[in-house]
VOMARSE-130116 format. One line per 2 residues: number of its first residue (from 1); their letters; for each residue x, y, z of C-alpha. Coordinates in steps of 0.02 Angstrom, whole numbers, plus 50000, padded with zeros to 5 digits. Layout:
# residues N
NUM	A	X:Y:Z | ...
END
This chain:
# residues 605
1	MS	52621:47557:48694 | 52605:47704:48803
3	VL	52421:47660:48845 | 52474:47483:48888
5	WV	52610:47553:48993 | 52488:47651:49094
7	AV	52399:47498:49134 | 52555:47402:49183
9	RA	52601:47547:49300 | 52426:47548:49372
11	EP	52421:47360:49415 | 52602:47305:49424
13	RV	52570:47159:49543 | 52416:47088:49456
15	FT	52504:47109:49286 | 52658:47021:49349
17	LS	52556:46872:49411 | 52461:46858:49247
19	VL	52625:46865:49151 | 52703:46731:49258
21	AS	52550:46622:49234 | 52563:46659:49049
23	AL	52749:46613:49050 | 52709:46450:49139
25	YA	52582:46409:49001 | 52708:46457:48872
27	AM	52846:46345:48951 | 52736:46204:48969
29	TV	52678:46216:48792 | 52858:46208:48732
31	AS	52888:46067:48862 | 52738:45965:48794
33	AQ	52818:45967:48622 | 52982:45901:48704
35	VL	52884:45773:48803 | 52796:45712:48640
37	GW	52956:45708:48545 | 53042:45610:48689
39	AT	52887:45485:48697 | 52893:45462:48507
41	QE	53087:45426:48503 | 53095:45325:48671
43	VV	52923:45243:48688 | 52822:45233:48528
45	LP	52964:45188:48405 | 53042:45055:48507
47	AF	52868:44979:48540 | 52840:44972:48356
49	EA	53015:44891:48325 | 53000:44770:48469
51	GR	52816:44737:48454 | 52782:44758:48634
53	TT	52821:44879:48777 | 52823:44885:48969
55	AG	52697:44955:49084 | 52826:45058:49172
57	TL	52875:45136:49011 | 52694:45188:48967
59	AA	52665:45249:49147 | 52820:45360:49138
61	AA	52761:45429:48966 | 52581:45461:49032
63	AA	52649:45539:49194 | 52765:45652:49092
65	IT	52624:45704:48977 | 52496:45723:49114
67	GV	52610:45825:49227 | 52648:45951:49087
69	AL	52467:45964:49047 | 52417:46003:49226
71	LK	52545:46134:49244 | 52488:46209:49079
73	AI	52311:46208:49139 | 52367:46304:49297
75	GV	52457:46432:49186 | 52294:46452:49084
77	AG	52183:46477:49235 | 52303:46602:49313
79	RR	52333:46697:49159 | 52141:46717:49127
81	FY	52103:46761:49306 | 52232:46899:49328
83	AG	52210:46968:49155 | 52018:46985:49190
85	LM	52056:47053:49360 | 52167:47183:49289
87	QY	52051:47232:49153 | 51893:47247:49260
89	RL	51993:47350:49401 | 52055:47474:49272
91	QA	51882:47493:49197 | 51811:47522:49364
93	EY	51953:47648:49417 | 51930:47746:49261
95	RR	51747:47753:49269 | 51764:47819:49439
97	SV	51895:47950:49384 | 51787:48009:49243
99	TR	51638:48022:49359 | 51740:48113:49488
101	QY	51798:48237:49349 | 51618:48261:49295
103	LR	51573:48310:49470 | 51726:48424:49482
105	LP	51704:48522:49329 | 51597:48672:49328
107	LA	51423:48686:49249 | 51498:48795:49117
109	WH	51598:48644:49045 | 51445:48533:49057
111	HR	51343:48656:48961 | 51464:48633:48810
113	HP	51460:48438:48812 | 51310:48333:48767
115	AG	51248:48212:48898 | 51254:48070:48773
117	QL	51440:48106:48743 | 51480:48109:48921
119	LS	51386:47940:48951 | 51489:47863:48803
121	NA	51652:47932:48885 | 51613:47846:49044
123	NA	51552:47684:48973 | 51598:47634:48793
125	DV	51756:47736:48790 | 51826:47666:48949
127	EA	51786:47489:48899 | 51880:47513:48733
129	VW	52032:47582:48818 | 52061:47422:48918
131	AP	52000:47306:48792 | 52180:47246:48750
133	IA	52215:47205:48935 | 52130:47031:48930
135	PL	52241:46965:48794 | 52399:47062:48840
137	PM	52473:46948:48965 | 52445:46800:48836
139	AV	52536:46906:48710 | 52684:46932:48825
141	GV	52684:46750:48864 | 52684:46715:48677
143	VF	52844:46812:48662 | 52920:46714:48805
145	ML	52851:46553:48713 | 52929:46605:48548
147	LI	53101:46636:48622 | 53101:46465:48707
149	AA	53024:46382:48550 | 53155:46469:48437
151	VS	53298:46408:48540 | 53234:46237:48545
153	IL	53201:46230:48360 | 53370:46301:48314
155	FT	53463:46172:48423 | 53358:46035:48342
157	DL	53386:46080:48159 | 53443:46245:48080
159	VV	53370:46209:47907 | 53195:46170:47965
161	AG	53207:46318:48085 | 53249:46437:47944
163	VG	53103:46379:47839 | 52983:46385:47989
165	FL	53045:46560:48047 | 52988:46633:47879
167	VF	52814:46635:47948 | 52848:46766:48087
169	PA	52903:46912:47975 | 52755:46874:47855
171	IA	52637:46881:48007 | 52714:47043:48068
173	LI	52706:47132:47893 | 52518:47076:47873
175	NV	52482:47146:48049 | 52560:47313:48012
177	VY	52450:47319:47848 | 52300:47263:47954
179	QR	52323:47403:48084 | 52340:47542:47955
181	RL	52184:47489:47867 | 52081:47458:48025
183	SP	52135:47611:48136 | 52036:47750:48037
185	VA	51886:47636:48020 | 51890:47596:48203
187	TR	51911:47774:48248 | 51752:47815:48146
189	AQ	51652:47682:48232 | 51702:47740:48405
191	QL	51644:47914:48367 | 51480:47856:48297
193	RA	51449:47761:48457 | 51456:47923:48549
195	EV	51341:48007:48426 | 51214:47868:48429
197	SE	51210:47885:48624 | 51185:48076:48610
199	VA	51030:48059:48495 | 50962:47911:48603
201	HE	50986:48017:48766 | 50906:48177:48683
203	SF	50754:48076:48621 | 50729:47999:48791
205	EG	50752:48162:48891 | 50640:48257:48766
207	GL	50501:48118:48769 | 50366:48238:48821
209	VV	50413:48356:48680 | 50425:48209:48552
211	KT	50252:48142:48607 | 50153:48299:48615
213	LG	50226:48374:48451 | 50206:48211:48355
215	RE	50388:48200:48325 | 50406:48011:48344
217	AA	50437:47989:48161 | 50564:48114:48139
219	ET	50658:48057:48301 | 50644:47879:48243
221	AR	50723:47926:48070 | 50863:48036:48161
223	FT	50907:47889:48267 | 50895:47765:48124
225	EG	51015:47877:48025 | 51145:47867:48162
227	AE	51114:47681:48197 | 51134:47638:48014
229	AL	51298:47741:48001 | 51363:47651:48152
231	RD	51312:47478:48074 | 51403:47525:47911
233	AN	51558:47572:48013 | 51553:47410:48113
235	VA	51525:47317:47959 | 51676:47400:47880
237	VG	51778:47351:48034 | 51710:47170:48018
239	RI	51751:47164:47830 | 51929:47210:47864
241	RG	51951:47079:48004 | 51860:46950:47896
243	LF	51992:46987:47759 | 52145:46982:47866
245	DP	52091:46850:48004 | 52096:46699:47879
247	VL	52268:46752:47813 | 52341:46764:47990
249	EA	52258:46592:48033 | 52331:46507:47875
251	LP	52506:46570:47885 | 52561:46468:48042
253	NL	52470:46319:47965 | 52575:46342:47802
255	GV	52725:46354:47909 | 52685:46182:47985
257	LA	52656:46106:47813 | 52823:46181:47754
259	VL	52915:46114:47908 | 52846:45939:47881
261	LI	52893:45947:47698 | 53074:45998:47725
263	GS	53080:45897:47882 | 53029:45736:47790
265	VR	53175:45765:47666 | 53291:45796:47805
267	LD	53230:45631:47888 | 53259:45539:47732
269	SG	53434:45598:47722 | 53470:45552:47907
271	AM	53499:45733:47957 | 53371:45726:48091
273	SP	53274:45582:48188 | 53085:45558:48195
275	GD	53072:45623:48368 | 53156:45787:48316
277	LV	53034:45813:48175 | 52884:45777:48287
279	NV	52951:45902:48412 | 52977:46033:48282
281	AY	52817:46008:48194 | 52713:46005:48352
283	LF	52798:46161:48423 | 52738:46257:48249
285	TL	52571:46180:48277 | 52555:46244:48453
287	LS	52623:46413:48410 | 52493:46448:48275
289	WP	52366:46484:48399 | 52460:46591:48532
291	IR	52531:46697:48392 | 52351:46749:48359
293	AL	52360:46825:48539 | 52473:46956:48463
295	GW	52343:46993:48326 | 52212:47008:48462
297	VL	52302:47138:48559 | 52348:47234:48397
299	GE	52171:47215:48343 | 52106:47302:48493
301	VP	52239:47441:48491 | 52152:47561:48366
303	RS	52000:47568:48469 | 52096:47578:48637
305	VV	52187:47726:48567 | 52031:47818:48509
307	GW	51945:47776:48678 | 52101:47836:48773
309	RR	52108:48003:48685 | 51921:48029:48722
311	VR	51940:47982:48901 | 52094:48088:48930
313	GV	51997:48236:48845 | 51887:48222:48998
315	LD	52018:48192:49134 | 52131:48331:49064
317	AS	51989:48462:49058 | 52016:48611:49150
319	GS	51900:48739:49231 | 51869:48663:49398
321	LP	51823:48779:49536 | 51972:48806:49661
323	YG	51934:48805:49840 | 52006:48898:49984
325	DG	52017:48860:50167 | 51896:48982:50235
327	SL	51746:48938:50342 | 51568:49007:50342
329	NG	51536:48955:50524 | 51636:49085:50608
331	SG	51516:49224:50628 | 51372:49163:50723
333	GD	51347:48974:50697 | 51168:48926:50644
335	GA	51089:49103:50611 | 51051:49177:50442
337	TA	51191:49238:50339 | 51230:49405:50273
339	LE	51237:49409:50083 | 51330:49542:49978
341	VR	51344:49550:49788 | 51483:49664:49727
343	EI	51485:49722:49555 | 51482:49545:49474
345	RF	51496:49524:49285 | 51462:49354:49195
347	GY	51450:49288:49017 | 51415:49119:48944
349	ES	51551:49045:48834 | 51510:48959:48676
351	AG	51554:48776:48634 | 51738:48755:48614
353	DG	51780:48912:48712 | 51846:48931:48886
355	DG	51764:48878:49048 | 51636:49013:49070
357	GA	51622:49177:49158 | 51751:49291:49075
359	GG	51697:49346:48902 | 51563:49255:48791
361	RP	51389:49318:48784 | 51368:49447:48928
363	VL	51230:49409:49043 | 51262:49506:49204
365	HD	51340:49684:49212 | 51406:49755:49372
367	VS	51262:49681:49478 | 51268:49733:49664
369	FA	51153:49715:49818 | 51155:49664:49989
371	AA	51041:49571:50108 | 51054:49580:50296
373	PG	51034:49413:50397 | 50863:49345:50398
375	RT	50799:49464:50256 | 50701:49409:50103
377	IA	50757:49476:49933 | 50646:49457:49780
379	LV	50734:49448:49612 | 50616:49517:49473
381	GP	50642:49546:49292 | 50594:49499:49116
383	TG	50641:49335:49030 | 50829:49332:48993
385	SG	50871:49467:49122 | 50998:49352:49208
387	KS	50897:49299:49366 | 50938:49112:49357
389	TL	51117:49153:49312 | 51125:49252:49472
391	TS	51052:49118:49580 | 51191:49007:49509
393	LL	51325:49124:49561 | 51245:49154:49737
395	VR	51282:48966:49778 | 51445:48961:49672
397	LV	51391:48837:49528 | 51495:48955:49420
399	DP	51610:49100:49463 | 51592:49271:49398
401	AD	51714:49356:49278 | 51732:49508:49398
403	GS	51665:49554:49558 | 51627:49435:49700
405	VL	51486:49351:49809 | 51510:49359:49994
407	LD	51426:49266:50137 | 51465:49338:50311
409	GT	51601:49441:50232 | 51692:49297:50152
411	DL	51716:49280:49962 | 51640:49112:49899
413	RD	51803:49076:49812 | 51896:49078:49977
415	VE	51777:48948:50056 | 51836:48767:50091
417	RG	51771:48619:49984 | 51593:48579:50048
419	GI	51574:48738:50148 | 51445:48826:50034
421	AE	51336:48665:50022 | 51329:48664:50212
423	TA	51281:48847:50222 | 51174:48883:50063
425	AL	51045:48784:49968 | 50969:48814:49794
427	VP	50802:48752:49733 | 50809:48775:49544
429	QQ	50677:48795:49418 | 50689:48621:49347
431	TF	50653:48499:49484 | 50737:48337:49481
433	LF	50685:48187:49589 | 50772:48016:49600
435	DD	50687:47858:49575 | 50682:47832:49771
437	TV	50558:47849:49910 | 50496:48024:49973
439	RG	50615:48009:50122 | 50764:47960:50012
441	NV	50729:48118:49897 | 50712:48237:50040
443	TL	50865:48177:50141 | 50979:48129:49997
445	GL	51087:48032:50122 | 51080:48158:50258
447	DV	51056:48075:50427 | 50914:48157:50508
449	PD	50760:48090:50608 | 50597:48077:50521
451	ER	50528:48214:50638 | 50639:48337:50546
453	VW	50591:48273:50376 | 50409:48295:50422
455	EA	50451:48474:50484 | 50528:48520:50314
457	LR	50384:48447:50224 | 50265:48553:50337
459	LA	50362:48708:50286 | 50355:48661:50109
461	QA	50168:48630:50117 | 50199:48449:50066
463	EG	50151:48371:50231 | 49975:48340:50182
465	FV	49995:48253:50007 | 50141:48145:50073
467	AA	50035:48082:50220 | 49903:48038:50097
469	LS	50029:47928:50001 | 50002:47743:50024
471	GG	50172:47718:50094 | 50195:47890:50171
473	LD	50383:47935:50179 | 50419:47762:50108
475	TK	50319:47796:49949 | 50423:47767:49784
477	VG	50396:47925:49678 | 50464:47844:49512
479	ER	50593:47909:49387 | 50604:48096:49406
481	GA	50453:48093:49515 | 50340:48025:49375
483	TL	50195:47977:49496 | 50185:48158:49572
485	SG	50116:48320:49494 | 50233:48468:49450
487	GQ	50177:48564:49607 | 50212:48409:49720
489	RQ	50383:48384:49649 | 50422:48566:49679
491	RL	50369:48549:49856 | 50479:48400:49879
493	AL	50626:48489:49806 | 50597:48634:49925
495	AR	50582:48514:50075 | 50745:48436:50021
497	AL	50835:48610:50037 | 50741:48650:50203
499	VR	50786:48488:50292 | 50964:48547:50287
501	RP	50922:48712:50381 | 51027:48822:50267
503	RL	51073:48991:50315 | 51049:49052:50144
505	LV	50898:48987:50042 | 50889:49026:49853
507	LD	50728:48992:49764 | 50737:49009:49574
509	DA	50557:49018:49530 | 50543:48853:49632
511	TS	50352:48873:49667 | 50299:48918:49489
513	SV	50199:48753:49479 | 50093:48780:49639
515	DP	49941:48885:49648 | 49964:49058:49722
517	QV	49876:49018:49887 | 49996:48871:49919
519	EA	50144:48971:49864 | 50088:49115:49985
521	RI	50077:48992:50127 | 50254:48923:50088
523	LQ	50335:49089:50091 | 50238:49145:50243
525	NL	50302:48981:50334 | 50483:49030:50282
527	RE	50457:49201:50344 | 50390:49150:50512
529	AR	50521:49005:50535 | 50676:49090:50480
531	TG	50710:49160:50649 | 50655:49005:50748
533	EE	50748:48857:50807 | 50660:48730:50693
535	AG	50736:48811:50534 | 50895:48884:50613
537	GA	50861:49054:50522 | 50888:49088:50336
539	TV	50907:49235:50231 | 50805:49201:50073
541	VV	50829:49255:49891 | 50680:49215:49781
543	VA	50650:49233:49599 | 50467:49288:49588
545	YR	50338:49335:49465 | 50174:49346:49566
547	KA	50131:49509:49648 | 50075:49425:49806
549	TI	50243:49333:49821 | 50337:49486:49783
551	AL	50246:49589:49919 | 50307:49461:50051
553	AD	50488:49513:50014 | 50579:49643:50120
555	EV	50665:49713:49970 | 50650:49690:49779
557	VY	50801:49691:49661 | 50734:49728:49480
559	LE	50842:49671:49340 | 50839:49725:49157
561	HG	50961:49668:49024 | 51077:49601:49159
563	RV	51082:49758:49264 | 51011:49816:49424
565	TA	50899:49956:49371 | 50799:49975:49536
567	RG	50794:49918:49711 | 50682:49941:49860
569	PH	50521:49887:49942 | 50392:49823:49824
571	AE	50264:49970:49851 | 50401:50098:49811
573	LL	50454:50015:49653 | 50278:50024:49591
575	ES	50283:50203:49605 | 50465:50239:49553
577	SE	50495:50112:49418 | 50389:50106:49265
579	GY	50476:49954:49198 | 50445:49866:49357
581	RN	50265:49918:49369 | 50233:49868:49194
583	LV	50306:49695:49209 | 50225:49658:49383
585	NA	50054:49711:49312 | 50078:49612:49159
587	YE	50110:49455:49257 | 49962:49491:49360
589	RA	49845:49511:49210 | 49911:49353:49131
591	EA	49881:49256:49292 | 49704:49327:49309
593	EQ	49659:49278:49130 | 49736:49101:49153
595	EA	49632:49085:49309 | 49476:49147:49221
597	LE	49498:49026:49072 | 49523:48879:49196
599	GG	49366:48938:49285 | 49265:48941:49118
601	EE	49325:48763:49071 | 49271:48699:49245
603	AL	49099:48782:49223 | 49080:48704:49047
605	A	49123:48540:49116
END
């Protein structure tokens, strides 16, 4: 009832209109019985007795029956229209609410929830929540109809009414048993829907891994197991419904037979007239179907409650990043920003824990460094040293447990909503392109002229291959950029950041898929343009591996085990830090061996 009450409070006007239409249908249903009883008593029986009737009498009966039927049809149309409108409005609103919550929650929360489950929450669970809304106005109208019919039957004949009314407690008792049997099975089925969605999503996302490692059969078996479990759960739901539905259908009809049996006895004794018997019997006949509307609502309630709990679990989730009212435009407008990282500490939480940052597996320990406006900082360190985590903190995808990140002296936690996105841009390791045109993927809704798009492409060394595409900026790149190479996708992602002219540009190994010469030209372009009008100037933080790339940076921050163990120019660190020297030389040797291997393969070819 609490879930249904949420719906009523959300759409009071539409619900009222649907209930009024349903009440009209209910009143006309009872009225149709009255009209038929009147026509039987005043038109049909006298015609049999006299052997004839008049056109006026037949016209009056026909007009009464037609008028009631027309009003009843209006009630049906109004009820269905407004009930559907209410249901689809609620589904749309809660899908938007769930999606807004997904966007509001930090990445730490998303890391603990599978994408398949989130898709199920926004789709199947929302649909399940509001499934009872379509029959709800009908059910409310049925209550109104039952009250009218009960009064009408009681005034007609108390004995027949008493016999007929035995049907209602029987139906209520069977519905209670029905709900108790169905609820746990429906809960299980709803959970399995989410699990099947999770498996399917993982298989689609990991398609490359599945194909290259020959895991098709294993993934098919994994999906088959979940699908068969869902099938069995749905069959169990259907079995319970198949058991109870015929009983619920039969009871009203049995009530009609009982009314006719007792009514015929009362008719023989003269206690009631034929018109009264037709009236009462027809009322029970009409009520047998609307009573099922109560069963439809009750039948959807278990799934609705399960879906509501799952949706509320998302909407009530905590861990959003609070915003302040500070601005990042107060210290120089479009110039590069000053960056300062003060003793930040961060740890990832496990699934089921809090929202990240404080506790969990430690990743960063008391990390501190600073970059003057327009400088380039290279983050270097072995795998697992916390470089990617640090880049997420620099653009506030997550908050540190301790310490702070400051841009132009302002703590990121004090910046207004949208302020960081207008100032800083991150190009992550994993490039994501939408199934859109080159222009659409670069601008992402930003209203900029094509000249600015081409300038960003030039800086990202993407101008040449985009110009060679058949449609240029209007070329569709396919889902996730399927028609482009890895290096081309990375350069488009970089252009997407550059077109916004950020004051802080963070590159998390964002050029790893391009060859060293192209990468060097990209970074050189950024270095030359960062103080010019075309880029607006930017402070650059780059996660780098190649020695040539690192050498372009003004300063290197070397991370080991989540701590800054060395800082300074590249040449100095090669002399002073053994760990840094060994790592960079190892990267260089690995790259040289790879190039030699590729060259040998080309020679053989």
